[in-house]
C-alpha positions in Angstrom: 226.7 37.1 76.6 223.1 37.8 75.7 221.5 35.5 73.2 218.1 35.4 71.5 216.1 32.2 71.0 215.8 30.9 67.5 212.5 30.5 65.6 210.0 27.8 66.6 211.0 25.7 63.7 214.7 25.8 64.7 213.8 25.0 68.3 211.8 22.0 67.2 214.8 20.7 65.3 217.1 21.1 68.3 215.0 19.4 70.9 213.0 16.3 71.0 210.5 17.6 73.6 206.9 17.6 72.2 205.1 21.0 72.4 202.1 19.3 74.1 204.1 17.7 76.9 205.2 19.1 80.2 207.6 17.9 82.9 205.8 16.1 85.6 205.3 18.0 88.8 206.8 15.2 90.8 210.1 15.1 88.8 213.2 15.0 91.0 214.6 18.5 91.8 217.7 19.3 89.8 221.0 19.6 91.6 222.0 23.2 91.3 225.7 22.1 90.9 224.7 19.9 88.0 223.6 22.8 86.0 226.9 24.7 86.3 229.3 24.8 83.5 232.8 23.4 83.8 234.0 26.9 84.1 231.8 27.3 87.1 229.3 29.5 85.3 225.5 28.8 85.3 223.9 27.6 82.1 221.5 30.6 82.3 222.2 33.7 84.2 219.1 35.5 82.9 216.0 34.7 80.9 213.4 37.1 79.4 210.1 36.2 77.7 208.1 38.6 75.6 204.6 39.2 76.9 202.6 41.4 74.7 205.0 44.1 73.5 207.6 43.9 76.2 210.0 41.4 77.8 209.4 40.0 81.3 212.3 38.8 83.4 212.0 35.2 84.7 213.1 34.2 88.2 215.5 31.4 87.3 215.8 30.2 90.9 212.1 29.5 91.1 212.0 28.3 87.5 214.6 25.6 88.4 213.0 24.6 91.7 209.2 23.9 91.3 208.6 26.5 88.6 208.0 30.2 88.3 204.4 31.6 88.2 203.3 34.6 86.2 199.7 36.1 85.6 198.7 37.6 82.3 195.5 38.9 80.9 195.7 36.8 77.7 197.8 33.5 77.3 198.0 34.4 73.6 200.1 37.4 74.6 203.0 35.1 75.7 205.4 35.0 72.7 207.7 32.0 73.2 209.5 32.8 70.0 210.7 36.0 71.4 213.0 35.0 74.4 216.4 36.4 75.3 218.8 34.8 77.7 222.4 35.0 78.8 224.8 32.5 80.5 226.8 29.5 79.6 224.0 27.8 77.6 224.6 27.5 73.9 220.8 27.0 73.2 217.4 26.8 74.8 214.3 25.0 73.7 210.8 25.7 75.1 207.9 23.3 75.2 204.4 24.2 76.5 201.1 22.7 77.4 197.8 24.5 78.2 195.4 23.3 80.8 192.0 21.9 79.9 190.1 25.0 81.2 192.5 27.2 79.1 193.5 29.2 82.2 197.1 28.0 82.6 200.0 27.5 80.2 203.0 25.6 81.5 206.3 26.1 79.7 209.4 23.8 80.0 212.5 25.6 78.8 215.5 23.4 78.3 219.0 25.0 78.4 221.9 23.1 76.8 225.6 23.8 77.3 228.6 23.1 75.1 229.9 20.5 77.5 226.7 18.5 77.2 225.1 19.6 80.3 221.3 20.7 80.4 218.8 22.2 82.8 215.0 22.6 82.8 213.4 25.8 83.7 209.6 25.7 84.3 207.5 28.8 83.9 203.7 28.8 84.5 201.6 31.5 82.9 198.1 31.9 84.6 195.4 33.8 82.9 193.7 36.5 85.0 189.9 35.8 84.9 188.1 38.4 82.8 185.2 40.5 84.1 184.0 41.1 80.5 180.2 40.3 80.1 179.9 41.5 76.6 177.3 39.7 74.5 177.6 40.5 70.8 175.1 38.0 69.3 172.1 36.1 70.5 169.7 33.8 68.7 166.7 32.3 70.4 164.7 29.6 68.6 166.2 30.7 65.3 165.2 34.4 65.9 168.1 36.8 66.0 167.7 39.2 68.9 168.2 43.0 69.0 170.4 43.1 72.1 169.8 46.8 72.7 166.1 46.4 72.6 166.3 43.2 74.8 167.8 45.3 77.6 164.8 47.7 77.7 162.0 47.3 80.3 159.7 45.7 77.7 162.4 43.6 76.1 162.7 42.6 72.5 159.3 41.6 71.2 158.8 39.0 68.4 155.4 38.4 67.0 154.7 34.8 66.0 151.7 32.8 64.7 152.4 29.7 66.8 153.7 29.9 70.3 153.8 26.2 70.7 156.9 26.0 68.5 158.8 28.4 70.9 160.8 26.7 73.7 163.5 29.3 74.6 166.1 26.6 74.7 167.4 26.6 71.1 170.2 29.2 71.7 173.2 30.5 69.8 175.3 33.3 71.2 178.6 35.1 71.1 180.1 36.3 74.3 183.4 37.7 75.6 186.1 35.0 76.0 185.4 32.9 79.0 182.0 34.4 79.6 178.9 32.2 79.7 175.2 32.9 78.7 172.7 31.7 81.3 168.9 31.6 81.6 167.3 33.9 84.2 163.9 32.3 83.9 160.7 32.6 81.9 157.3 34.3 82.1 154.1 34.7 80.2 150.8 32.7 80.0 152.1 30.4 77.3 149.0 31.0 75.3 149.3 34.6 74.2 152.9 35.3 75.2 156.1 33.7 76.3 159.1 35.6 77.7 162.6 34.4 78.3 165.3 36.2 80.3 169.1 35.7 79.9 172.3 37.1 81.4 176.0 36.7 80.9 178.4 35.6 83.6 182.0 36.8 83.1 185.0 34.5 83.2 185.6 35.5 86.8 182.3 33.8 87.8 181.1 36.8 89.7 180.5 39.7 87.3 177.1 39.5 85.6 175.5 41.5 82.8 172.1 43.2 82.7 169.2 41.0 81.9 168.2 40.4 78.2 164.5 39.8 77.8 163.0 38.2 74.7 159.2 38.2 74.4 157.3 36.1 71.9 153.8 37.4 71.4 151.2 35.5 69.5 149.7 37.4 66.6 146.1 38.2 67.1 143.8 36.5 64.6 141.6 38.4 62.2 139.4 35.4 61.6 135.6 36.3 61.9 134.2 32.9 60.9 131.1 31.8 62.6 129.9 28.2 62.3 126.9 28.2 64.7 125.0 30.6 66.9 122.4 30.3 69.6 120.6 33.1 71.4 118.9 32.2 74.7 119.0 28.6 73.7 117.4 29.2 70.2 119.4 27.8 67.3 119.9 30.5 64.6 119.9 29.7 60.9 123.0 31.7 59.9 122.2 31.8 56.2 118.8 33.3 56.8 120.1 35.6 59.6 122.6 37.0 57.2 119.9 38.3 54.8 118.3 41.7 54.8 115.2 40.5 56.7 117.1 38.2 59.1 116.0 35.0 60.7 112.7 35.0 62.6 111.9 32.8 65.7 108.4 32.6 67.1 108.3 32.9 70.9 105.7 33.4 73.6 107.0 36.7 74.8 109.8 38.6 72.9 110.5 40.8 75.8 111.4 37.8 77.9 114.2 36.7 75.6 117.7 37.0 77.1 119.4 38.5 74.1 122.8 38.6 75.8 122.8 34.8 76.4 124.9 33.9 73.3 126.3 30.5 72.4 127.7 28.7 69.4 131.1 28.2 67.7 133.3 30.8 66.1 136.9 31.6 65.4 139.4 31.2 68.2 139.8 34.4 70.1 136.9 36.0 68.3 133.6 37.0 70.0 130.0 37.6 69.1 128.6 40.9 70.3 125.0 42.3 70.4 125.2 45.3 68.2 121.7 46.7 68.8 118.1 45.9 69.4 114.8 47.4 68.3 111.2 46.6 69.1 108.1 47.0 66.9 105.5 49.6 67.9 103.1 47.0 69.2 105.9 45.1 71.0 105.2 41.9 68.9 108.7 41.7 67.3 112.1 42.2 68.9 115.0 42.6 66.4 118.6 41.9 67.4 121.7 42.3 65.4 124.8 40.3 66.2 128.3 40.9 64.9 131.4 38.7 64.9 134.5 40.6 66.1 137.8 38.9 65.5 140.6 38.7 68.1 142.4 41.7 66.5 139.2 43.8 66.5 138.3 43.1 62.8 134.5 43.2 62.4 132.9 40.4 60.5 129.5 39.7 59.2 126.3 40.8 61.0 123.3 38.5 61.7 119.8 39.7 62.3 117.5 37.6 64.6 113.8 38.5 64.9 111.9 37.2 67.9 108.3 37.4 67.0 105.4 36.9 69.4 103.5 33.7 68.7 99.8 34.2 67.8 97.6 33.1 70.7 94.7 30.6 70.3 93.0 31.9 73.4 89.3 33.0 73.0 88.7 33.9 76.6 86.4 36.8 77.3 85.8 38.2 80.8 83.7 41.3 80.0 81.8 42.8 77.1 80.1 46.2 76.5 77.9 47.2 73.5 77.6 50.9 72.8 78.6 51.6 76.5 76.1 49.0 78.0 77.7 46.2 80.1 76.2 43.0 78.7 78.7 40.5 80.1 80.9 40.6 83.2 82.2 37.3 84.6 83.7 38.9 87.7 80.3 40.4 88.7 78.3 37.2 87.8 76.7 38.9 84.8 76.8 35.8 82.5 73.2 35.7 81.0 74.6 36.6 77.6 76.0 33.1 77.2 72.6 31.5 77.7 70.1 30.7 74.9 67.9 33.7 75.8 70.9 36.0 76.3 71.0 39.2 78.3 68.2 41.8 77.9 68.7 45.6 78.4 65.8 48.0 78.3 66.5 51.2 76.4 64.6 54.1 75.1 65.3 53.3 71.4 66.8 49.9 70.5 67.4 51.0 66.9 69.7 53.8 68.2 72.1 51.2 69.6 75.4 51.0 67.6 76.3 47.3 67.7 79.8 48.0 66.3 80.8 50.0 69.4 82.1 47.2 71.6 84.5 47.1 74.5 85.5 45.0 77.5 88.3 42.5 78.2 89.3 39.5 76.2 92.4 37.5 75.3 95.4 39.5 74.0 95.4 39.6 70.2 91.9 38.2 69.9 89.0 40.1 68.4 85.2 40.2 69.2 83.1 39.9 66.1 79.4 40.6 65.5 77.7 37.4 64.4 73.9 37.5 63.9 71.5 40.4 64.2 67.8 39.7 64.7 65.3 42.6 64.8 61.9 42.2 66.4 59.0 44.4 67.5 60.5 47.1 69.8 63.7 45.1 70.2 66.9 44.0 68.4 69.2 41.2 69.3 73.0 40.9 68.6 75.2 37.8 69.0 79.0 38.1 69.4 81.8 35.6 69.3 85.6 35.7 69.9 88.2 35.0 67.2 91.7 34.2 68.7 94.9 35.9 67.4 95.7 32.8 65.4 92.2 32.7 63.8 90.6 30.1 66.1 86.9 30.9 66.6 85.7 30.5 70.2 82.9 28.0 71.0 81.1 30.5 73.2 78.7 33.1 71.9 77.3 36.2 73.7 73.8 37.3 73.0 72.3 40.6 74.1 68.8 42.0 73.3 68.1 45.7 73.5 64.3 46.1 74.3 62.3 49.3 74.1 61.5 50.4 77.7 58.1 51.8 78.6 58.1 55.6 79.4 58.2 56.5 83.0 55.6 58.8 84.7 58.0 59.7 87.6 58.5 63.4 88.3 60.7 63.2 91.3 63.4 65.8 91.7 66.2 65.7 94.4 68.4 68.7 93.5 68.3 71.7 91.2 70.8 74.3 90.1 70.2 77.5 88.0 73.1 79.0 86.2 75.4 77.2 88.7 73.6 78.3 91.9 72.2 75.5 94.0 68.5 76.4 94.6 67.1 73.1 95.8 68.8 70.1 97.5 66.5 67.9 99.6 69.5 65.9 101.0 70.9 69.1 102.5 67.6 70.4 103.8 67.5 73.1 101.1 63.8 73.0 100.2 62.6 76.6 100.3 62.1 76.6 96.6 59.0 74.5 97.0 57.4 77.2 99.3 55.2 80.1 98.2 58.0 82.6 98.7 60.6 80.4 97.1 64.3 80.4 97.6 66.2 83.7 97.4 69.8 84.1 96.2 71.6 87.5 96.4 73.7 88.3 93.4 75.5 91.4 92.1 73.4 91.5 88.9 70.0 89.6 88.7 69.7 90.4 85.0 72.9 88.4 84.3 71.4 85.1 85.4 70.7 82.6 82.6 67.5 80.7 83.7 68.0 78.1 80.9 71.2 76.8 82.4 69.8 74.2 84.8 71.2 71.1 86.4 70.7 68.7 89.2 69.1 65.3 89.7 65.6 64.1 88.7 63.7 61.1 87.5 65.2 59.2 84.5 63.7 60.3 81.2 62.0 63.3 82.9 62.8 67.0 82.1 62.8 70.2 84.1 61.1 73.1 82.4 60.9 76.8 83.1 57.3 77.6 84.0 57.3 81.4 84.4 59.4 84.4 85.4 58.8 87.9 86.9 61.1 90.9 87.4 60.9 93.8 89.8 60.2 97.2 88.3 63.5 98.6 89.5 65.4 95.5 88.2 66.5 94.7 91.7 65.2 91.1 91.5 64.0 88.4 89.1 62.1 85.2 89.9 61.9 81.9 88.0 59.5 79.0 88.6 60.4 75.4 87.4 58.4 72.2 87.2 59.1 68.6 86.2 57.6 66.8 83.2 57.9 62.9 83.3 59.1 60.8 80.4 55.5 60.0 79.5 54.5 63.7 79.6 53.0 63.7 83.1 53.6 67.1 84.7 54.7 67.0 88.4 52.5 68.7 91.0 55.5 70.4 92.7 57.0 73.7 91.5 60.3 75.2 92.4 60.7 79.0 92.7 63.9 80.9 93.0 64.4 84.7 93.2 67.7 86.3 92.3 67.9 89.5 94.3 70.5 92.3 93.8 72.7 92.5 96.9 73.0 95.9 98.6 76.5 97.6 98.7 78.2 97.7 102.0 78.7 101.0 103.9 81.5 99.5 106.1 84.7 101.7 106.3 86.6 99.6 108.8 90.4 99.4 108.4 92.5 96.9 110.5 96.0 97.6 109.0 97.7 99.9 106.5 101.0 99.9 104.7 102.5 102.7 102.5 105.2 101.7 100.1 105.9 98.6 102.2 106.1 100.4 105.6 103.5 99.4 108.2 101.9 102.6 109.4 98.8 101.3 111.1 98.1 98.0 112.9 95.9 98.0 116.0 96.7 94.3 116.6 100.3 95.3 117.2 99.3 98.4 119.1 100.4 100.7 116.2 97.6 103.3 116.1 99.4 106.7 116.1 98.3 107.2 112.5 94.8 108.2 113.7 96.1 111.0 116.0 96.6 114.6 115.0 100.4 114.2 114.8 100.0 110.9 113.0 102.7 108.2 112.7 106.3 109.1 111.9 108.6 106.8 110.0 112.3 107.7 109.6 113.7 106.9 106.2 116.8 107.8 104.3 115.0 109.7 101.6 111.4 110.9 102.1 111.0 111.9 98.5 111.6 108.4 97.4 108.4 107.1 99.0 105.6 106.2 96.6 102.3 107.1 98.4 100.2 105.3 95.9 101.6 101.9 96.9 99.3 101.0 99.7 98.3 97.7 101.3 96.7 96.3 104.4 93.3 95.0 105.4 90.0 96.9 105.3 86.2 96.4 104.7 85.2 94.2 101.7 84.4 96.4 98.7 85.8 99.5 100.3 88.8 101.4 99.0 91.6 103.4 100.7 92.3 106.8 99.1 95.0 109.4 99.5 93.4 112.5 101.0 96.2 115.0 101.0 100.0 115.5 101.4 102.4 118.1 102.6 106.2 118.5 102.4 108.6 120.4 104.6 110.3 123.3 102.9 113.7 121.8 103.3 112.5 118.4 102.0 113.3 116.7 105.3 109.8 115.2 105.6 106.6 114.5 103.7 103.2 113.7 105.2 100.3 111.8 103.7 96.7 111.4 104.9 94.5 108.5 103.9 90.8 107.7 104.4 88.4 104.8 103.6 85.5 105.0 101.2 82.9 102.2 101.6 81.5 100.1 98.7 78.3 102.3 98.7 80.4 105.5 98.6 80.2 106.3 102.3 83.4 108.0 103.5 84.8 106.9 106.8 85.2 109.4 109.6 88.7 108.2 110.5 91.8 109.5 108.7 95.2 108.0 108.8 98.3 110.3 108.8 101.8 109.2 108.3 105.0 111.3 108.1 108.1 110.1 106.4 111.0 111.9 108.0 114.6 112.0 106.9 116.7 110.2 109.5 119.6 112.1 111.0 123.1 110.6 110.8 124.1 109.0 114.1 127.0 110.4 116.2 127.2 107.2 118.2 130.7 105.8 118.5 130.0 102.7 120.7 131.8 99.5 119.9 130.9 96.2 121.4 133.1 93.8 119.6 136.1 94.0 117.2 137.9 91.4 115.1 141.0 91.9 112.9 141.5 89.5 110.0 139.2 87.0 111.8 140.9 87.3 115.2 138.7 88.6 118.1 140.7 91.5 119.7 137.9 93.2 121.7 134.7 91.7 123.3 133.6 93.2 126.7 130.9 90.5 127.0 133.7 87.9 127.2 135.9 90.2 129.4 138.3 90.9 126.5 139.0 94.7 127.0 142.8 95.0 127.0 142.6 96.6 123.6 141.3 99.9 125.2 144.5 100.3 127.3 147.1 102.8 126.3 149.5 100.0 125.6 147.7 97.1 124.1 148.4 94.0 126.3 146.7 91.5 123.9 149.3 89.9 121.7 148.7 87.8 118.6 151.4 85.2 117.8 151.9 84.3 114.2 153.2 80.9 113.2 154.8 82.3 110.0 154.6 86.1 109.5 151.9 88.7 110.4 149.4 89.1 107.6 148.7 92.4 106.1 145.9 94.1 108.0 143.1 95.3 105.7 141.6 98.6 106.7 
């Protein structure tokens, strides 16, 4: 008869076996005969337990002797309240205990007969380890993680203000039953970022999930505060540097300041950058603008620092000129100006000297001032002193006296030019101008000479004057006589005569080469002289009518000209001839004539071929012995690596 177990409450009332107790594994084996009914029938002939939604048959033989083992996906699917059995037993009562790891549930089923007999059937349900690595929730250091984003290459990024509070060890998670969340390590510099990697190991201990990456990134600061600033070691007054005109520092040389050498104290992560520089026109001031840039790129206040050149107290003077005259030059030993008497210079007119026109070399930034002026008979004295850039007046003074010089009676002359022509130069032996005949210069037009334009070298203070002139009746020449008058009015005894004579025109008609429209038609140096023969020189051209006979060139006598004498053209236009002659500078016509015929070139009937290439390949070259291409059947073969290219014709 098939029977069904009662409810759990009823079972508990029937048996005294606790639900958390199991029969010991070392309990003595039951005597099979002892579990038989008096009628000879077993207490249980069948036993079924519901697992999930269906009943599973229990092997009673194994259950009586050591226990029967079954594997299930979920121990909760074993429904001990839904058991069916058949046999002599009048009732059954199950009791179970689950292992500490939750992987095994041992069930002791006691069967009771009407005659007072009982038997214990042991069934062990083993859970099949899950491969499920599902992670449904993760919280790291109290930040809930977006699991989908955490599985991307960059992971789930969390921006925080303080990374020091992040440890990656404060975890809360929800995984599949039996699965475990483990750490896969950490990364990051710990200052700007920290990254933690996690993965899930399934209940089976082998199956693992993809890695979950959580990145904590420190928020970049927008703080642009600046508490101190130095530039090249110079401490900057920030309050003053923040004004319109900035903070000014006096230095010896502004250009020597290392404007990029920045120090000081500013917000963490921020930086101070040099935004720009400018230099005053005279180079005395270097302006620099510095800006604080926060860690996140926010630009803060700007600070202007001016490096100004310090005024020098130097009054050094190494040379001095007054109105162009050198009055002091330390390098040349000219130092009399620093003595009591000073330095004296003789000049024609002392009063004509401009004492304000000074030059020379002295300390940078300093100035040379005119101190005292003393006028005397035929002289004037000036005293100068140096004032440094910072206003310091030098202790040294520089005195110069300009004294009127006596007039010279010297009438010496070493060279003379008239209207640009050198007519006298003693150093070169050109002295004919002092003779009776004088010095003759041939020019194209004597009347064009300007006798007042004179130059050369003669005694200081002296003057060269024009004494007299004479011109030939036919205007072919003109003569000029010059003399020297000394500074004191003394006239020199020497006179200098020059005659400008009209040069005769040349009658030369020589011609050494001739070209017509770019074609060389005559050149004796190259043996090309046919143009002087009756037949003349013939040049074959494509189109004789295209030749321009007026375009001539070559080499012929100076002043001469080459003219076209005549031309003739063949009736059929196949040729055209031109005859040229030379006319000398004086109008003399040369006896030689130069004839050239430009003849239309016939088209060639030549069919000779010396080499041939096809698409870059040499297929015929007799010079190299490659002549197979002329055979009836071409023996030369060209092998193509892919396909023959199209041959262009």
